[in-house]
N, C-alpha and C positions, 0 to 999 in steps of 0.2 A: 538614527535614521536611515530612508530607504537612500540606497546606494546604485547612479545610473553606468548601468551596463551597459549598454549602448543607446542612440538617441530613442527619447522618449518608453526607454523599454525597463525598469528597472525595478532590482529586487527589492520588498519589505523582508526583511528577519524577526517572523513573528515569534517568543520567548513561550517555550512548551514546560515548564517548570511541574520541575522531578520527574520528566522524563530523557530517560538517554538521547536520547536524540537531542537534546537541545533544541534547537531552534527548528523553524520549517521557514522554506526556502517559497514564498509570496511574491510573483509576479507583477507588476501592475503596468500598464503598458496601452497611454495617454493616445488618444486621434484627435480628431477636428471638435468631433463633435460627443463621439465619447468615448468609453477608460473599456476598458477588463483589466478584472482580474482573477489571477489565475491561484488555485487554492485558498483557504482562508484559515486556519488556524483548529483550535478548539472550537468549543459552545461553552466559555464559560469565560467571566465577566474579565477578568485580566484582558486574555485573545484578544477580549473584543475593544477593550480600553487602549492598548494599543494599536490594532490595524485601525480603527479609528481617525486615531493622530496620527498618525503615518501617512491615511488618505489625504486627512486635514491637510496636510503640511506641505503635500504634494500638490495643490489644490481641485481636486476631483471633489466631483455632486453628483454624489449618490444617486439619486436621479437620474443620470447619466453613465449608471456606470451598467456592464454588463457581467458576468461574475461564466466560472468555463472549470469545474470541478475534475479532475484525473479523474480520479474515485474516491469511491467512500469512506474508508479510511476517518478517525474523526480529526486526523491533524488537517484532513484534505479538505474535507467537505464542514467538518464539525459547522458555520458558521452560514455560512450560505444565507440560508433563512432572516440572518437575525441583517443581513449584511445589502440583501434584494429588497429594490425599493417595486410599487407595484411595475416601473414600468421597466426591471430589470429583465432581461433575458439571461437566464441560471442553465446553460449546456450541463451538458451529461448524456453519461450510456446509457443503453436502453436495458446492458444485460445487470446493472445494479438498481436502474433507480427504483423497479417494484422493491427494493429489503428496504427505499427508504420512507416506500408511498405508500408502504404494507397495512394493512386493520392492524389495530394491537394483543386480540387475539393468533394474526401469523404473523404479528412474532416474536409473542412466546412458543410459539408451535415451534419455527424458527428455533429456536434458543437452547429448548427442551434438544428438538432435536441432536443437534453440538452438542450437547449437554450428558450429553447420553453415547452419543459415538465415543466424547470424550474418557465418559466412565468406561465401559466398555476396552478401551485398552488400559487402563490400567491408572487414571489420572487417581487422584486418592477424591474418597467427597465431599471429604470435608474442606482441603485442601482447595477443590473445583470450585466449590460454592461460595468462598474469599474467591474467587479471580474472578469468577464470573461479573461478583458484587467494582470488584474492581479497576474493570475493564474500562480501559479509555473510550470503547465506543458505547459500552451503557453511560459511560463519566458522561462522555464533553461531546457524541457525537448528533448526526442531523436528524429527529425523527419528526419533523414538519411536514406534515404531506407540500409537496411540492410543482407546483404547476413548469418539471420541465421541459426543456428546447436539446429529444433525443438527439447525437450523433451518431451516424456510422460515420466508416471508413470514410475516410476522401472527403469525407465533407471540410469546407470553406472557409472559415470568419477571416474578414477582414477588421484591419482595426490602424485607421494612419495607413501608416507608409508599409504598415504588416500585410501579408497572407498565407496562415495559416492549415495543416490542410487537417485535419486526425488520423490521427494513425491507429488501429487498434492492435494493444499490445497486454494481453490479458494474459496472468499467471501470477504478480501476482495480484489480486484481485482478478475478478471473474469480468471483470467490464473494464479496466484502467485503461486511458487512453492519451498520449503521446500528443504535440502536439510539432510540428513541425515547417519548418519554412522554407523551401528553395529557397529562393534569392536570395537571404544571406546564409541559406545555411544553421538554424540556431536547431537545436532539437528541445521544450520541455519535454521536462524526462518523467518528471513526476518521481514516482518511486522504481521503476521500473530499470532506469540506471543509476546509480547510484556508485559516488567514489570513493570518499573514504573507510564506507561500512557497507555492507555489502544485502540485499534487501530482502528480507520474508519475504518467504514463502510456502507458506502455509495451507493447509487444508478447508478449504471451503466448500459447505451442500454441492453449492452451484458450477464449482468445476471440478469433478472430480479425480481430474487427476494434473495438477495445477503446473507441473513442475515441470512435464512434455508442454504444457503450452506457453511455462515462463522461458525456454527454452529457446521454444520454435519460435514464439515473438522477440529473442534476443539478435538470432538468425533475420530477422528481419526486417531489424533496427541495422545490422548491423553492414545492408546495400545501402541502406542513403548516407548522401554527401553530407557529411555535417562536420564545419566547424566551430563550431560551442554549442555543449551541454548544458541546458539551466536545469540541474536537480528540485527536488524536492527537500532535500537536506545537504546541510557542510560548503562543500565546497566546487563549485564551476570550472571545468576541465573542460581540455577541447580533443581529443582522442580517443572517443569514442567504441572503436573497433577494438585496443588494446586492452578496451577495459570489458571489453565484452569476451571476451578472451581468458579474463584474468577469469568474470563473474561465470566461464566453463567451465574452469580448470575448480573450483570454489565449490563449486556442486557434483562433479568426478571424486574431489578429496573424498568429502561428505557420505558417500555411498561408498565409498569404500571402507571408511570408520563401522558406518552402519552394516555393512559388511561384513563387518571383522568383530565388529561386536555381537556377530550370531552366529561363528565357529562356536561358542562354547556352549550353545543351544538355544532355545526356542526365548522367547520374548515380549512382553506386553511395548507396547511403546514410553511407553513410562520409562519401563526398564531401561532400554536402550538408548534414550535421550543423554543418560550425565557420560555414555560412552565418547561421545560426541566434543569435537573443541571447540565449545562456544565460545565466541572475542568479546569476555568478560568479566570485567573483575575481580569474580572471585576463584576462592582456590576451588569450590567441593560444592559440586550439585546443592547440598543440602544447604548450603546460603543461597542459594538461588532467594534475587525476592518469587513468590507467585509469582508475579505479571509472569517476568523474565520465563518462569518454567510454563507454562503458557505461549508462549512463544515455540521460542522451544520444542517444548512436546509438537504443534504442531508442525513444524517445519520438520523435525523427525516423519510425524507422521504421511505427507505429501512427499517427499524421500523411499517413506515403504511403498505408498503407493503406485507411485514410477517404477520402483525397482518390481512392484510384483505383477506386474504392468511388461518386464521386458520382460515375464518368465523366471527372474534369479528370482524370489524369494514370496513366498507363500503361506495362507494366515488359513488357523483352523480355529477355534472357539471353545473352550476347558471353561464348564463353573461362573459363566453367566462373563471370563473377559476374552480375547481375542490376544490368540499368540503368534508374531513373525518367525518360521524358520524359511533354511535357503533348501532349494532344493535340487 
């Protein structure tokens, strides 16, 4: 059942079957004439049936419902096309709209670029092919061409008694955007701030130093006056500044682990990743499911790019492989 968090603001918990995330927190806001759905769930039948059922219980008219997508990840954007009517506005950021609306040939080119980057950084070819095939973005992503309503920093979205301001928070993704309600002091944080788990900060071709952008975005949100954070996953919380401090410390610790791994000599990203303490219920790197190896690898690469920008590490290419070493 949908949970009413505040007057006319509901949380719809959408099951993500088989995902360690468990569920997506989608938020529905009722206005007098319109409805606003924030994030949608995977582009997958069970997710669609669940969302439609919950919206029906809330007496939502899909023809009068707009959609806001915090970022491009499949669990947040996947069902936007299936849920949008011809009269819906689908709010989305400028940086990620081209990823969705690219032609099949450009999409393949982008995927090949990512594939080659992972391959050159040590990800085994056989495992990489399986990871691509089973990646949530490939299986459950939003790939329909859509006429998005592009939002920029400071854009206002009014619905009922709520007046949200768009806050650009790149890092977790290139154009990740939060919604802030300054009068009610609410932050709908997407995956920018999570409380029970840490957001995955990975490598993006469109965002060369994603960790740097993420840390800058944390500082930006730290300054906001917030009483309630509505995140994309798990529990709601109210002390965003405490959590931001914890997240910054988490990434500092992760960088220390990477530096420690390089003290014994140069390594590929794939060789460095097992030295990081991942919060996942497996005893060894070899036991990790491929999807989790993919996410761990991407996060390791993002931290190495940050350390490279800081002058702590350098990279060199040997026999087609990129190796990182301490300066």
